[in-house]
Each structure stands twice: as structure tokens, then as C-alpha cells.
N, C-alpha and C positions, 0 to 999 in steps of 0.2 A: 360529712360522710359521703355525700353524693359524689363530690369531686374526687375524694380519696378512692371511692369504689370504682370510678371511671379510670383513674390512674392505675389502680390495681388490675383492672381488666386489660388495660393496654400492656402491662407488664406480663400478664399471663399469656396474652397473644404472642408477645415476643418470645416467650419461653415455651411455646408449643411447637412440636416437630410437625412440619408440613407433610410428612409421609404417614405417620401413625396417628397424628392429631391428638397426641397426649403430651403431657409435660415431658421435657427431655429426660432421657435416661442415658447417662454417660455421653453428653453432647460432644461431637467432634466438629472441629472447625476446618472447613475447606479453604483452599487458597482464595476463592472468590468471596470469603468472609460470610458465607451462609453456614448455618449449623444444623446438624441432624443427629438423631440417636445413632450410636455406633451400630446397633443391631439393624436398624433401618438401612444404613449404608451398606452393611454386609448383604442384606437381602437384595438391594439394588444391583450389587456387583454380580451375585451368583444366580440371580433369577432373570436377568435380561435376556430376551429372545435372540437367537442367532440371526445375524443379518448377512445374507449372502453377498449383497452389493457393497458392504463395508466391512471386510474382514478385519481391518485395523481396529474397528470399534468393538469387536468381539473379545478383545484381550481382557483378561481378568485383572490386570494391573492398572486398568484405566476406568475412570468413572465420569459420568456426565451429571453435573448438578441439576436436580430436577426443577430448581427455581430459575437458574440461568438458562437451562435447556439449550446450551450451545454445543451442538454435536461437532462443530468444527475445531473445538479446542478442548478435548477431553482432559480430565485431571489425571496426572500420573501419580499413582499411589506409591507410598514408601514400600520397601521390601517386606515390612511386617504387615502390609495390607492396611485395612481401615484402622486397625488398632495402632498403627504407627502415626496416624494423624494427630495433631495437637488436640488435647482436650480443652474445651472452652470452660475453664475453671470459673470465670465470673458467672456464666450461665448456670453451671452446675451448683455453685454456691447459692445463687438466687432460687433455684428450683428446690434445694434442700430447705431453705427458709420458708418458701411458700408452702411446702408440704407440711412443715411443722406448724405453720400458722393455720393451715386448713384443719389440722387435727385438733389443735388447741381451741380454735373458734367453734369447731363442731361440738366439742365436749361442752364448752360454755353455753352454746346456744341450746343444746339439748337440756341442760339443767335449768336454764332460764324459762323454758317453756313448759316446765313440769312434766316432761316426757321421760320415759324410762331411759336410764343412762346407756350410752352405746356400749358395745361389747368391750370388755376390759382388754387393754393392750398389754401383752406379756413383756417382761423385762428382756431387753436385747443384749444385756451385758453378761448375764449368767445363763445357765442351762435350766434354771428352775422355772416353774410355771407361775411364779409370783407376779401379781398385777403391778404394772408400772405406775408410780405415783408422781414422777417428774421427768423432765426432758433436759438433757445437756445440750445446749445450743452450740457448743464448741465441737463435741464429738458426734452430735446427731444421734445420741443413744437414748432409749427409754430405760429408766432405772427403777428398780424395785427399792423398797426401803433400805435393805441391807447394802445394795450396790450404791445407793445414794449416799449412805454414810461413808462407805469406803472411798467414794469419789471425792468427798469433801476432805478426807484425811490424807490421801496419797499426795505427795509433793507435786507429782507431775500433773495432777488434775484438780487440785484443790482451788486453783484460781479460775476454773471454768465456771460459766454462768448456768445456773439451773432454774427451770421454771416448774413450779408446782401445778399439777393439773387441777387439784382441788381448789387452789387459790384462784386460778383462772375461771373455774366454773362459778365460784361464789361471786367474783367480780361481775361476771356477765349477768348473774341473777339479780344483783343489786341494781345494775343499769336498767334492766327491764322493769323491775318493781318500782323504781323511781320515775319511770316514764321517759327515760332519756333515749330509749330505743323505740322506733316505730316499726309497724308491720312492714316487712319487705326490706328493711335496712340490714346491712351486714353488721355483724358484731365486731367492734374494733379490737384489734390485737393488743394484748398487754405485754408483748415482747419488750425487753429493755430497749431504751432509745437507741443504743449503739448498734442494735441489730434490726431496727426497723428498715423496711425496704428502701425508704428514702435516704437512709444514711449508712447503708451497708458498705459503701465503697471505700470508706476511709479507715475505720478503726478495727476491722476484723483481721484476724491472723490466719494464714494458710499453713497447713501442716504438710510436711514432706511426704511424698508417696512412699519413698524407700524407708524413711524413719518417721513413722506416724506421730511420734510424740515430740518431734522437733519442729519449730517454726521455720518457714522458708524466709530467709532474711537476706540472701546474697543473690547476685546475678552473674553468671559466667558469660562473658561476651563471646568467647571462642565457641561455646556450645549453644549459645542462644537459649539458655535454660536458667530457671530460678532454682536455687539450691539452698540446702541448710548447711550449717557449719560442719556437720559430720560428712556430708557429701563432698564439701570442699576439701577436707583433709584426705578423704579416701580417693577421690577421682579428679579433682580440679586444682590441686595445689599449685601446679606449674602454669595454670591457665590465667588469662586476663579476667579477673573477677573483681567485684566491688559490692559494697552494701547496696541493696535495692534502692534505699532512700536517696543515695548519692547519684545514681545514674538515671533515676526515673524522670527527673526534670529535663535532662538532655534528650531522652527519647520522646518525651512528651512534646518538646520543642520541635523535634524532627517531624513528629506526626502532625503538629499544628501547621508547620510549614507546608508539608505535603498535602494536608487537608485544604489549605488555602489554594494551592495549585490545582488540586482536584476540583474544588468549588469553581475555580475559573474555567476548567474544562467542562464541568457540569453546566455552567452558565452558557457556554458556547453551544453545548448540546441542547440545552433548554431552548435557546434561541433558534437552533436548527429545527427542533421539534415544532416550534411555533410556525416556522417557515414551511415545514412539511405539511402541517395541518392547513395552512393557508393555501399551499400548492395543491393539496388534495381538494379543498373546496373550490379553488379556481378550476381544477381539472374537471370536477363534476359539472360545473357551470359550462366549461368549454365543451365537454362531452355532449351536453344537452343542446348547446347552440350549434355544434357541428352536425349533430343528427338532424336538427331542424334545417340547417343549411343544405345538407345532402337531400333531404326530402323536398325542399324548395327547388333545388337544382333539378331533381328528377321530375317534379311536377311541371316545371317550366318546359323541360324536354318533352314530357308527355303531352302538354298542351300544344306544343309546336308540332309534334307528330300527329296529334289528332286533327290539327288544322290542315296539315298536308294530306292526311287521310281523307278528310272531307273534300278537299279540292280534287283529289284523284277520283273519288267516288262520283263527284258531280260531273267530272269529265267523262267518266265511263258512261254515265246515264245519258249525257248529251250525245255522245257518239252512238250509243245503242238506239236512242230515240230516232236519230236521223236515219240510221240504217233501217230501222223498223218501218219508218214512214215510207221510204222508197220501196221497201219490199211489199208493204201493204198496197201502195199504188199499183205496183206491177201485178200483185195478186188479184186486185180488183179488175184490172184490164184483162188479164188472162182468163179470169172467171167469166167475164162478159163474153169474150170471144168463144170460150168453150161452150157456153150456153147457146150461143147463136149456131155454132156448128152442130151441136146435139139436136137442137130444135129443127134445123133444116133437114138433117138426115132422118129424123123420126117422121117428119111430115112426108117426105118423099117415100119412105118405106110404107107408111100407112096408106097413101094414095095408091101405091103400086099393088098392095095386097088386097085392098078392100073395094076398089072402084071397078065398074064395068068397063069394057074396052073403050067405049065411046067417051066415057068420063076421063079415063086415064090419058087418052090421046089428046083430049082437050087441054090437059095441064102439063104433059110431060116435057114440052119444050121449055116452059118457064122454070120447072124444077131443075132440069139439066143445066140451064144457064146459071141458076143460083148456085148449084153445087160446084160448077166449074169456076164460078167467080170466087167462092169461098176458098177453094183449093189454090186458086191463083193468088189470092190475097194473103192467106195465112200458111200456105204450105211450106214456104221457106223462111218464114219470119222467126227470128231468134226468140226463144222462150226460156233461156237460162236465167237464174236469179241475177239481177243487176247489182246486188250487194252480197259480199261474202259474210259468212257468219263468224269469222275469226276476229279475235280481239286480244292483244298481247300486253302484258305489264312488264315494262323494263325497270328493274330495280335500280335504286341509286347506287353510285359507284362505291363498291366495297363497304357500304354502310352496315350491312348485316355482319360482315366479318369484323369490322371495327367495333361494333357494339358488343361483340362477344369477348373482346379483350378485357382483362381485369381492370385496366385503367381507362376504359373508353369514356366513362362518365366523369373520371377524375380519380384522384388518389388521396387517401387520408394518411398523413404522415405526422410523426412526432417531431418536435422542434429539434433541429441539429444543435449539438453542443460543441462549440469551437474548442473548448478545453480538452475535448476528447479527439480532436483531429491530430493525427500523428504523422511523423515523417520517419520512415524506416530505411535503413541501408545507406545513410549519409554519414553516420558517426565515425565509422572505421574505414571508410572508403578513401582510397588514394586518388586524388584528382590530378590529371596531367593535362597541360595545355594542348588544344587541338585533338583531344581524345574524348570520345563520348563516354559518359558515365550515367548510370540510371539509379534513381531511388524511387520509393513508393510513398504516396500520400493516401492515408486511410481516413475516411470521414465516418464519424459515429454520432449517434444521438445520445441523449442524456443517460440512457440505460446501457450505453456501451455497444449497442447493436450497429452494424455497418449500415449506411444509408444506401442500400443496393437498389431500392425501388423509387428513388427520388430523381427528380429532374434537376441534376446539378452538373456543373462543369468546374474544372480546375484550370487555372492559369498560372504560369510561372515565367519569370524572366531573370536573367543573370547579368550582373554588372561588376566590373572590376572596381575595387575601392579607390584606386588611384586614378579615377576618371575612366573615360572610354565610353563607348556606346552601349546601350542596353539591348540585349538580344533575347528574343523569345525562345523559350524552351519547348521541346516537343512533348506533348501530353497525350497519353493513350488511356481511354476509359476501359477498364477491365470488366465492366458491367457487373461488378460485385461490391461496389462501394469503395474500390481502390483505384488509384490512377498511377500509371508509370510515367515518371518525369525524366526525360533525357536532357542532360546539359552537355554543351560542347564549348568549354571556355577557350577563347582564342589567345589569351595571354596568361603568363604565370603571375603569381602573387596572390594576395587576398581578394576574394570575391564575395559578393552578397547575392543570395538567391531569394527573390521575393515570390512567395507562393500565396495564392488566394483561392478560396472556394466560393463559387457563385451559386446560390440557390434562389431561384425566382428573381426578385429584385433586390436581394441582399447579398452583400459581399463580406466574406469572413477571411481576413488576412492571417497567414501563418508566418511566423518569423519576424524579421528577415533572418535567413540562415547564412552563417559565415563559413566559407571553406577556404583552404589553402591549396593553390594550384601550383604544381611543380613544373619547371621548364620541360619541354618535350625532349630536347636533345641537350642534356647537361654535359658540359665539358668537365673533365676531371679537375678537381681543385688541386693545383700544383704549388700554390704559394700562399702564405698568410697575407692579410691586409695590414697587419701591424705586429711588431714584436717589441716587448719591453720587459723590464725587471732586472736588468743587470746592475743598475745603479739603485741601491736601496740601503737605507740605514747607515750605520757607521762603517759597516764592512764594505760599502760601496757596491754590493751585489747581493742578489737573492741566492740563498744556498740550496734550499730544497722546498720549493713551493708545492703545496699539497691541495688544501681546500680553497674554494673561491666563491665569493658572493658579490653581487652588484647591488649597492644600496644608494638610493638617491642618485647623485652624480659621481659616486666614488666606487672604486674597486677595492675589495678587502681580500687579502690573501693570507693563508696560514703557512708559516714556514716551520717544518718539524725539526730542523736542525737549530734554528735560531730561537725556537720556543716563544714565538711572538706572532702578532698580526701586523701585516704591512698594508698601508693604505696608499692607493694611487688615484689620480684623477682618471677620467675616462680616456684622456689623451695619453695616459701612460706616465705622467709626471709623478715622481715619488712625493708623498705628503708627510707621513709620520708613521711611527711605530706604536703599537698598543701592547702592553704587557711585557713580562719577562719570565725567565725560568723560575719555577717554584710550585708550591702547592696551595698558596693562599689566594686571596681575591685578586683578580686581574693578573694571575700568575698561571703559566701553562707548562705542561710537559707533553711534548709530542702532539701539538694541536693538529687535528685532521680536518674533517668536514665542517663547512660553515653554512649557515642559513640566516635569512633575514626575517624578522618578525614583522607583524603589521604595524608595530610602533617604531620600526626602523632601528631596532637594536640587533645585536649579532649573537647567535647561538653557536658555541664552539664545542666540538666533540674532542675530548682529551683522551687519547689512547692510554697513556701511562698513568694518568691520574684517575682513570676509570670513572669519568663523570662528564656531564655537560655543564657549561658555564655560559651565562648570559651577561654581556657587557654592552655599553653604549658605544656609539661611534667616537665619542669624546674620551673613551677609556674608563668610564665609571662602572663599578660592579653593580649588577642587578640581582642575580640569584644563581644558586647551583641547582642542577637537576640530578637526581640519583641519591640513594641513601647510603652508598658505600663511603667509608672514610677514604680521603684522598690517598691514592697509591695502593689501595687494597681492592682487589677484584671481588666480585660477588655474583651470585646467580639467583638471588631472591628477587621478588618483585621490587622494581625501582632501583636495583643494583646493576652495575655494568662490569663486563670484562672486556676491556679494549673497544669502546665504541668507535665506529668508523666514520659514519656520515649522519647528517641530520637534515630534516626538512620541516617546514612549518606551513600549515594550511591557512586558508583565509580567516578562520576563526581563532587563529593563534595556537592551535593544538600542535605540540612539538612531537615529531616522530624521529626516532634514532635507531640506526642499525647496531644491534649488540652482537657483533659478528661471531665472537668466540662462544657465545651462548646460543647461537643459531636462532635468533629471534629479533623482532622489532618491538621496542617499547614506546608507548606514547603517553604524554603528560599534558595536564592543563597548562595554560599560560602562566599560572601561579606556581608551577613546579610540582603540583600534586599528581601522583601516579594515577593513570587511567586504565591501562590495559596492555595486553601482549598480543602480537601477531606472530604466528609461525611455530607453535609448539604442539599442535595436535591435528590429526585428521588431514584433510586436504589443504590445510594451511601450513604444513611443515616446511620450514626453510632450511637451507644448507649454506652456511657462510654468506649471509646477506651483507652486501657492502654499500654500494651506492643507492640513494633513494631520492625520488623526485615526485612531485604531486601535480597532476593535471586537473584543472577545474573546467568542467564543460557545462555551459548554461543549458537548462532544459526548457522545452517549449511551454511546459505547464508551470514554469517558475522554479526558482531554486537552482542548485548546482549538483551535478554528478561529479563525484570526486574519485579519481583513479590514482592509485599509488603504484608507481613503477619501481622495482627493486632489482638490482643486479645480484645474482648468486655467483660469486667469483669462482669458487671451486667447481660449480656445476656448469659453468660456461653458458649461462642462459639468463633470460630476463623474465621476471614474474610480475603480473599485474594484479592488484588487489582492489576490491570494491566493498564498501560497507553495505551489507544486506542483512535484514533481520537483527540488527544490533551487533553484528560481528563482521570482521573483515574476512572475506573469502577470496580465494584465488579464482580469477575469471579467465586468465589466458597465460600461456607460457610461449616464448619464442626465442629465436637466436641460435638454437642448436643446429639448425639446418636452414637451407634456403638463402644463405648469404652468398653472393656471387663469388667473392674471393675467399671462400672458406668460412667455416663456422666461427662463432665468437671464441676467443681464448682469453680467460681472465678478464671479463668485463668488470670495470670498477666504477668510475664516475658515470652518472646518468643525468640527462636533462629532458624532462617532458616539456617541450617548448610550447608555451601558451600562444605564441604568435603564429606559428606555422602548423602546429599539430604534430610535428615530428617528435620522435623519441631518439635522442642523440646519445651515443654510448662511447666511452673511452675504453679501448682495449689495451690493457697493461702489457700483455705478452705479444700481441700482434703489432704493437706500435702504430695504431691507426685509430681513426674515428669512424664509426659506422652509424648510419642514419636509417631509421625504420619509420613506417607509419604506425599510428596507434593500434592498428589491428595486428601488427607484427610483420607486415610485408617489408622486406628489405628493399631500400631505395638505392643507396649507393654507399660506398666506403672510400676513404682517402687517407693517405699518409703512409710513411715507411720509416724504418729505423735510420737515424742520421742526426747530424748536428748543424746542418746548413740553415742559417738564419732565414734566408730568402726562399726556402722550399718548405713543402709540407713534411718536414722531418720531425720525428719525435724520439725521445729517449724516456720511455715510461710516462705516457700521458695519463693524468690522474683524474682531474675534476673539470667540469664544464659548467658554464653559466651563460645565460642570454645577455647579449650586449646590444643596446640600440634596437633598431627596427628589423635588422636582417642578419646580424652577426652573432657568433658565439666566441667565447674566450676560453682557452684551454690552458691548464697548468702543465707545462712540460717539465716535470720535476727533475728528471735526470740531467737536463740541459740548463736547469736553473733559470727558467724564463717563462713568460706568458706569450701566447700567440692568439691572434684573432683571425677568424675566417668568416667570409660571407657565405651563408648557406641558403638564403631565401632569394 
């Protein structure tokens, strides 16, 4: 019983609302999986004080869980308010059983101890005041004798389980009289085994809220709701539903899988918490040792100051003593002379006044000679002090001013965090040879604060990847934890910039950073470096080349008129044809854009078949993308209406422009639909056509993925980046700022991983335009024409990177491919 009592106590604790501290009444489940009484949540919403500093938090449609206490992520309530939240039926059912058990056990305990029976419970089935004699554990009703009889007779309720209150009381009395219950122990429930708390989860039936007499046996997947048969007929007939027993294992498996993933995350956080506790302990020890170090430092300075003070005071005393000695000697001498003069004058005056004439005349000559002698000896003798009373203290050079500075004794600093050192202003900058460009290095500590009061320096140097000398960069300390670094590359091509932060005796490297430098004075590109494609397949020429992809050492081209793929070597030598006209596997109708997967297979966008198809370079079928039947357009998720172009990221995710549906769809490598870009808000697209992906390495690790898309009818380029789980538009360019006029019908696009350029084919302008990733126009080349040896185009369509410095363009109107060196 003790262990059972403990387990029951834990269950009660789980079923107690943390707001009212009572058993749940209509428990509502929040998205964070915490449960509260519905009334308690209502009171939390309507009684929270107004916060002037956080107006957003004052909205009545938002709620902060009192257990999570995360004010940064308030819970958005349904339109019905708290009542619209899901009811936690398992908790509700457990609470009902606990309340029944409490009542039954209380009745039995009272009888066993020979105390007066508790107040009679009235029947809750009828309006009479009859005393209840039993409980229906299915309906949770107290029944009087008459209602008990009806309950057993009515077909809808006769299978329900009833508990007699008097039977429970007599059983409890027998237990006590036989000595099987001890003082302080709880009376064990005599509820049937299939409703004991330990076994309630398997065999109990739930009743429909809308139809209380019907068991809930079905699950509607569309509505995420458990329903009864009558609900299905009335509201869910056309929905995707199934018996609960059939789908429960599937969802339990998903929960088990997610739980394992969550446990792995929890283990990581548990490990991190352990590290945090260790870090805090180490911090406290470091705090103590640093305080002691500062105290010792100050004590040493104090001792040194006191030493110097004693030396100065001793010097003062020596100087003063020497001066006083000389003054004392002069004072003694002058005192003796003064006494002699005074004595001689007094003697002469006394003789003169008091002696008779004979006596005076007898002495006057001697007195006169003495007085004359004294006057002659001391009359002109200097008697000014031989030592001055001045003594000056000359303070040490600016010592007092220095000691007043905050860092005069030293500085206490947190450890710098190299992971938080950032370089800003380099990602979207266009670098040109022999032209200065500046970016910023910011140094931060582990808390993210700039290291503005630290003794640190930044060093930077730049070097061309194709050799060349290393040049130092100019670095300016902005005195706020940031440094401005100015580079002046002397050659064009790819360069590396090595940046390092020096703090004390430690050096923290950043990078290296890779930049592409354009030539300072670029000549117009007037001619291609290579032209090929006239000799292909049985027709001996390419008819209408459209999409292009470079895979391994081969060039793959889609021909919309021949309804196939043509394969060439990089030197332009024709190799083979893949596919034919049709709707089956390795059959195409109007194949357009091409892309290469990480496994070196080919994804083909088929405009007329309204699908994507993946095939190998050897011509073997892999899979279809898209749920539409071949040849039938669609606008639902996973369906296409004339897909134009396709791109694949480093993880194998496939992105396709669904032009006529004004959107981009993306899929897993296995073909499973993932999501849509461009159907709402700031993500709206108009006639998206070309698509290309740029991968940028981050200093903190990982990659930043930018998706560039041409909007053909809008004459512009859009750039998307994944933020907060969705792709958002981060920049738009091309409508203006182009030297030779704005874009007109941009189609194919290449986000060049080698140079950082964004290269665009303009269908209407018959040219190729090159931009930086920030959208700055660099230059354009090409014009309408058919000259093989010139930069002439007739409807340029697709672009791909070729080799280290070239691009290859499908010149579909002229039925050929052209390569140009752009780096």
C-alpha cells in the first residue's frame, strides 16, 4: 500500500493545476504541453496588468504559460479564446476517476471507523432528492435506486459498470476488522480492475461530446479530431478518416521517433547544463582569484608607493636638518654679537649717567674706542639668513593624472570569444583591382559585448590565390571594439584575406576570407572562346537548345524540338542522346531547365508533361517529381503547370520554378513535396523563370544559402534566403542601374560560385548581364545576330559555369552553344 500510495500521490500532483492548486476542472492543453484549468487560463488572460513597455504583450488573444514563463514567445489563442484550446481528455478522465475514488474511499473509511456516515449524496440523474446508492463509472453519475434500475434496463446504458456504495463500505469495514488496514494507511479502492488508475489507459471508452451516448472510435486526419460514427456521417464523410485503432500505431511511431530525437536534443542540453554549472563554478573561483590578484597588485603598488614616500620624507628631513643647522649656527653667532653690542652700549650709558666728571673722564677714551671698534667691525657685516626657508616638492611626471585613469592599475576583462568575431561589409561588396574597399571587423566577448576597453589589435593581409606577394591591409581602430580594414588588391581574380585579432600574447585568426576581384579596365567581350552544337545526333545539328548543365566532364543540353537530352564533352565533341518524345520513363516533352544533383544525376523540367524527371547520365530512370498526371497541369501542392527551370542545393533539395502558377516548389531528394515559395506576403512572385543557388560559407560554420530567381514579366531579379523556417525575399534588382538599360525578359540565371557574380541571360535584349551579389551592375555584353565569331545571340536562354573562368550559354535561336571567359 505504501508504494501504491506514493504512486497515487504522484498522479495527484500531475493532475493538480499550478494556478489554483486544485484538481483540474476542464483541463486545457497549451502548445507547450502544460495543462491548466480553463477558468484559470481565462483569469490569466483577462486579469494580467497592462504593460506600457510591451504593448504587444497586452493583447487578449495571447497568453504566457505560467510554468514556461517565456514572455518572448506568447501563445496565440484560437479565435474562440481559451475555450478553443484542446481539452486534455486523458487528464480529465483521470481526474474524474480520482474524484470517484476519493468519494468511495471516504464513504468506506467512515464506515470502517464506526463514525457517522457522511452526508448523503443526492441522485444526479433525476430531479428527486433521493439518496444515491451507486455510481456509474462510465457516465460519472450518482444513481438513486430507481435510476439505477433504469440504467440497467436501457439498452444504451445497461452495459455500463456500476459500483454500489454500500458494498464498498462493507468491504472497507471487513478490511479494518480483519486487521488488514493499519492506522494512517489509505483504504484501497475496489474499483473494477479495468478502471484502476494503473490500467485506465487501455480499455476505457470515450464518449463523443456532440453525441454523448456514442463511443469515439474514428480519427479524422484532415481535422485532427477524434469522432464518432454519427459525426463522420454528418461532418466528415468526405474527409480522410480511419478507425482510431488503425492509425494509433502510426502516430505512436511518429511520437516515438520524435521523442528519440527530442531525447537526443535533451541530452545535448543536459550536457550543456553540466558545462554551464562547471563554467559557473570555475567563474566563481576565477572571480575570487581575480579579486585576490587585484588586491595583491594594489598592495604591491601601495608598498612601492610607501617606499618612495619614505625616501622622499627622509630626503625632506635631511635637507631641513642641514638648513636648520646652518641657521642655528648663524643665529648663535648673531646672538653673541648682539649681546656684545648691547653690553657695550649699556656700560657706556651707565658710566655716562652715574659717574662724577673725574671718573667719566678717566674712562671715556676707552669706551669711545670700544664703541668705534664695534661699529667698525659689525656696522657693515651682513646679517641676512644664510639659508632660505623654502622647500619644493616636484611631483612625478603625470603620475597623478595617470592614476586617475580607469585602467591605470589595469583592466578586468572577460575572455574574448573568437566565434563572435564578425566581418561585416564584405559579403555583397564588389572588389575591383587597384581600387580600395573597406570592411569592418567586430570583436566580441562570450556575452556578445564588443571588446571596446581591451588592449587589442587587428592585422590583415591580402594575397592572390594564383600566387603573388602578400600585401598588408590598412587597419584603423575605431575605439569601440570595431576595426576598419581597407584592402587594395593589385590584380584581378580570386584573393584570400587573412585577418587575425591579437589580444595580449594570443592571436585569434578569422577566415581566411575569399573574394573575387574584377579587372579595373575591362574590355568589352566581343567574341566567344568556343562555339559548338551544330553537329549532334542523327539530325547532325542541334535544333533548339534550351537548358544546360555541366556534370563531371560532360555538358548536358535539353533540346525542346528534339525532346531529348544531348551530351557533349567539355571540348564540344558530341557524345550521345538521352531520351525520346513521350510521357513515360526517360521520355520527354519540351524539356526545359536542367540541374545536377549531388549524386551526378540530371533533373529535367518538362513544360508540356508538367513534371520534373530525374535520370542518370547513362540514361536510366530514377524518379518523377510532381503529383500531376503526365500532360495534365495542376495548381495543388506538388503539381505543376509548365515548370521552367530547376536548381538543386548541396543537400539535394530540388527547387523548381512553376512559372504559370507564379511560385517555386521544392522537394526532398526522394521526390517528397516540402514547400512553396512565392504565394503570400512579401514572398509573392510573378512569372518566376530562371533559378540558381549560391552557397556562402559562414565564419561561424555552416553555409548561407541565397536563391536567385528571374521574374521574366517583371524584368527583375529576386533573391530569397531562408529565415525562421521560411524563404523570404531579401533583395530585388535589375529594374534600374544597368548601364545599357534595364533588364528585359530575364530568363536563365547563374549565381557563380567561383566569382560571386550573378549572370543573367536577357531573352529580349539579346545579351548577357553581370551583377554583383548585392545587385550592382558590373557590365553587359552581346547583341542580336548570328555571327559565330562575335558575341551575337538570337534568344539566349540558359547559362552554366564551365571550367575555372568561363560560362556556357544556350543560344537557342541560332541552335548552338557559346562559351565566354568572364573572370
